C-alpha positions as CSV (number, residue, x, y, z in Angstrom):
1,M,26.6,-8.9,-3.7
2,K,23.4,-6.1,-1.6
3,S,24.9,-6.0,1.4
4,E,23.0,-7.1,4.5
5,T,21.3,-4.0,5.7
6,V,19.8,-3.0,1.9
7,K,18.6,-6.7,1.4
8,N,16.4,-6.2,5.2
9,A,16.3,-2.4,4.2
10,I,13.4,-3.6,0.7
11,A,12.4,-6.1,3.2
12,A,11.1,-4.0,5.4
13,N,9.4,-1.5,2.9
14,L,7.9,-4.9,1.1
15,A,6.5,-6.4,3.9
16,A,5.1,-2.0,5.0
17,L,3.5,-2.6,0.9
18,Q,2.5,-5.9,1.5
19,E,0.2,-4.2,4.8
20,T,-0.9,-0.8,3.6
21,L,-2.1,-2.7,0.3
22,A,-3.8,-4.9,2.2
23,V,-5.4,-2.9,3.9
24,S,-6.7,-0.7,1.4
25,M,-8.1,-4.0,-0.6
26,S,-9.8,-4.7,2.8
27,R,-11.6,-0.7,2.3
28,A,-11.9,-1.2,-0.8
29,A,-14.1,-4.2,-0.2
30,E,-15.7,-2.4,2.7
31,A,-17.1,0.1,0.0
32,H,-17.9,-1.7,-2.7
33,E,-19.7,-3.8,0.1
34,A,-21.2,-0.8,1.4
35,M,-22.4,0.1,-2.3
36,K,-24.3,-2.8,-3.5
37,A,-26.3,-2.1,0.2
38,G,-27.3,0.7,-1.4
39,E,-25.3,2.9,1.2
40,Q,-23.6,5.1,-1.7
41,N,-22.2,7.4,1.4
42,Q,-21.1,4.9,3.8
43,A,-19.1,3.5,0.4
44,I,-17.2,6.7,0.0
45,G,-16.5,7.7,3.1
46,T,-15.0,4.2,3.6
47,V,-12.5,4.9,1.0
48,I,-12.0,8.5,1.7
49,G,-8.4,8.9,1.6
50,L,-7.6,6.3,0.2
51,D,-5.7,8.3,-2.3
52,T,-3.4,8.9,1.0
53,E,-2.8,5.2,1.3
54,L,-2.2,4.2,-2.1
55,E,0.3,7.4,-2.6
56,N,2.1,5.7,0.7
57,A,2.5,2.3,-0.7
58,L,4.1,3.9,-3.9
59,A,6.2,5.0,-1.5
60,L,7.8,2.1,-0.4
61,Y,7.6,0.2,-3.9
62,R,9.5,3.6,-5.1
63,A,11.5,2.9,-2.2
64,A,12.4,-0.4,-2.8
65,I,13.4,0.0,-6.1
66,A,15.5,2.3,-5.6
67,L,17.7,0.7,-2.6
68,H,18.0,-2.6,-5.0
69,Q,19.8,-0.3,-8.2
70,G,21.2,1.5,-5.6
71,G,24.9,-0.9,-6.0
72,R,24.2,-0.4,-10.3
């Protein structure tokens, strides 16, 4: 059975992943709305930096998986 420390670390990573993806989703939705309003510059400005957020999300995901698999 996994230690409580590992379980807590997995839970923390998944909570951070959820928050990161929620922010990313919100930014993408805002950009989409800007495009529908014909505001291309605003749309692109809204999503600039999204790649970093998504890389952070991937890192959180990988950390949670690695922690889960660590006991195997």
